DOVEX-906594 format. One line per 4 residues: their letters; for each residue x, y, z of N, C-alpha, C. Coordinates in Angstrom, 2 decimals. Layout:
% residues N
a	X Y Z X Y Z X Y Z  ...
***
This chain:
% residues 86
mvsw	244.11 58.76 277.51 243.41 59.00 277.36 243.57 59.38 275.76  244.62 59.98 275.34 245.21 60.25 274.07 246.18 59.16 273.81  246.67 58.33 274.45 247.78 57.58 273.91 246.77 56.52 272.97  245.88 55.76 273.47 245.38 54.50 272.43 244.93 55.46 271.55
sfvl	244.58 56.68 271.33 244.04 57.19 269.69 245.06 57.41 268.91  246.44 56.84 269.27 247.29 56.87 268.41 247.89 55.48 267.39  246.76 54.55 267.95 246.23 53.31 267.41 245.65 53.29 265.89  244.49 54.52 266.51 243.33 54.73 265.41 243.74 55.39 264.34
fgvs	244.78 56.71 264.99 245.79 57.38 263.82 246.88 56.38 262.77  247.17 55.34 263.75 248.16 54.69 262.96 247.48 53.62 261.84  246.20 53.26 262.22 245.50 53.05 261.05 244.98 53.47 259.96  244.77 55.09 259.91 244.48 55.95 259.29 245.54 56.38 258.41
fvls	246.85 56.43 258.84 248.22 56.55 258.32 248.59 55.61 257.65  248.51 54.04 257.85 248.70 53.35 256.69 247.76 53.23 255.59  246.59 53.13 255.83 245.80 53.53 255.24 245.94 54.33 253.90  246.45 55.61 254.55 246.47 56.69 253.72 247.98 56.81 252.91
svvr	248.68 56.34 253.26 249.98 55.81 252.70 249.85 55.02 251.60  249.15 54.23 251.92 248.81 52.90 250.42 248.41 53.77 249.60  247.18 54.34 249.83 246.91 55.31 248.64 247.57 56.29 248.15  248.25 57.25 248.93 249.22 58.26 248.21 250.05 57.31 247.63
atga	250.50 56.40 247.74 251.58 55.64 246.75 251.18 55.40 245.48  250.08 55.41 245.29 249.08 55.20 243.82 249.07 56.17 243.18  249.15 57.42 243.63 249.46 58.64 243.33 247.93 59.24 243.71  247.25 59.22 244.29 245.76 59.81 244.93 246.19 60.69 245.99
vipp	246.18 61.95 245.85 246.76 62.74 247.27 245.96 63.28 247.93  245.23 63.82 246.76 244.14 64.60 247.55 242.99 64.23 248.59  242.66 62.91 248.25 241.61 62.36 249.92 241.95 61.90 250.60  243.25 61.74 250.94 243.74 61.48 252.33 244.13 62.77 252.92
lvil	244.75 63.96 251.93 244.41 65.51 252.63 243.35 65.83 253.03  242.42 65.69 252.51 240.77 66.03 252.71 240.40 65.15 253.59  240.78 64.54 253.90 240.38 63.21 254.94 240.89 63.68 256.44  242.20 64.30 256.40 242.98 64.88 257.19 242.24 65.96 257.61
iisl	242.04 67.00 256.84 241.85 68.37 257.07 239.94 68.25 257.78  239.27 67.30 257.33 237.88 67.13 257.67 238.16 67.01 259.12  238.45 65.54 259.48 239.08 65.26 260.84 239.34 66.31 262.02  240.19 66.98 261.62 240.55 68.41 262.28 239.49 69.35 262.56
wifr	238.98 69.85 261.31 238.57 71.00 261.14 236.89 70.94 261.57  236.37 69.56 261.33 235.03 69.47 261.54 234.79 68.67 262.44  235.53 68.03 263.25 235.50 66.78 264.16 236.32 67.23 265.67  237.55 67.48 265.13 238.45 67.54 266.55 238.26 68.63 267.33
ipfa	238.40 70.23 266.43 238.44 70.82 267.14 236.96 71.31 267.69  235.50 71.20 266.67 234.65 71.39 267.14 234.37 71.05 268.51  234.50 69.52 268.44 234.16 68.81 269.62 234.89 69.29 271.32  236.09 69.76 270.83 236.74 70.56 271.82 236.41 71.67 272.20
yalm	235.67 72.30 271.62 235.12 73.72 271.48 233.70 73.94 272.56  233.03 72.24 271.19 231.44 71.88 272.11 231.87 71.40 273.63  232.48 70.95 273.91 232.76 70.42 275.65 233.43 70.72 276.15  234.06 72.27 275.50 234.72 72.88 276.51 233.69 73.37 278.23
pvlg	232.66 73.53 277.99 231.81 74.28 278.94 231.46 72.82 280.26  231.66 71.62 279.44 231.27 70.67 280.48 232.12 69.80 281.30  233.58 69.40 279.85 234.92 69.02 280.58 235.53 69.67 280.87  235.80 70.74 280.41 236.69 71.99 281.17 237.91 71.56 280.14
ansl	238.97 71.60 280.72 240.28 71.34 279.57 240.57 69.69 279.17  239.79 68.57 279.83 239.85 67.67 279.01 239.04 67.39 278.05  238.35 68.45 277.28 237.80 68.10 276.27 238.89 68.33 274.93  239.84 68.87 275.34 241.10 68.96 274.44 241.49 67.46 274.12
wwsf	241.61 67.10 275.39 242.14 65.30 275.41 241.20 64.55 274.36  239.93 64.84 275.04 238.93 63.79 274.23 238.49 63.91 272.80  239.29 65.11 272.27 238.95 65.32 271.28 240.39 64.74 270.31  241.31 64.63 270.58 241.94 63.81 269.98 241.58 61.81 269.21
pvgs	240.76 61.77 270.35 240.58 59.87 270.20 239.25 60.51 269.06  238.43 61.40 269.26 237.30 61.35 268.07 237.69 61.83 266.92  238.71 62.87 266.84 239.54 62.87 265.42 240.43 61.88 264.73  240.83 61.18 266.11 241.40 60.35 265.07 240.72 58.75 264.62
gmsm	240.04 58.85 265.36 238.47 57.64 265.07 237.83 58.28 263.88  237.85 58.97 263.31 236.80 59.72 262.62 237.75 59.90 261.38  238.84 59.95 261.57 239.75 60.08 260.31 240.07 58.36 260.09  239.87 57.78 260.78 240.11 56.21 260.81 239.36 55.86 259.76
lmsi	237.95 56.11 260.05 236.64 55.49 259.56 236.72 55.91 258.17  236.90 57.09 257.83 236.83 57.80 256.68 238.09 57.26 255.68  239.09 56.99 256.46 240.13 56.21 255.71 239.74 54.78 255.04  239.29 54.28 256.15 238.59 52.77 255.61 237.87 52.60 254.56
tyyr	236.59 53.82 254.88 235.63 53.85 253.78 236.35 53.97 252.36  237.15 55.05 252.30 237.93 55.32 250.91 238.54 54.24 250.57  239.51 53.48 251.23 240.14 52.53 251.04 239.46 51.20 250.16  238.15 51.17 250.80 237.61 49.84 250.68 236.32 50.52 249.16
fgnw	236.05 51.81 249.25 234.86 52.19 247.95 235.36 53.32 247.35  236.31 53.62 247.55 236.92 54.81 246.59 237.70 54.23 245.47  237.85 54.92 244.06 238.25 55.16 242.98 240.07 55.17 242.86  240.51 55.32 244.25 241.73 55.17 244.39 242.90 54.55 243.55
rsar	242.29 53.08 243.13 243.09 52.00 242.45 243.62 52.98 240.90  242.28 53.25 240.73 242.24 53.99 239.28 243.31 55.62 239.06  243.92 55.63 239.59 244.80 56.90 240.02 245.85 56.82 239.50  246.87 57.86 238.57 248.04 57.55 237.94 249.07 58.29 238.72
ml	249.97 58.04 238.57 250.89 59.16 239.04 251.27 59.98 237.58  251.48 61.00 237.71 252.29 61.98 237.20 253.41 61.85 236.34
***
């Protein structure tokens, strides 16, 4: 269940690394915070009565998938190309 979510997280990690290398470090950080606190943790809590402990394991692919989608969106449409390093 969790193993294949590392592929989703890997895509997010690579795209975030490319963006961070240009000097835009805050948006990838915000994306990871959102995927953890807005998607992964609430998903686990919301489905705990239905899935039990498995809701924790299913929350990993959900959080990784949302992180990947947000990273792809920011990579494609964000203004990270105009960021400058200090």
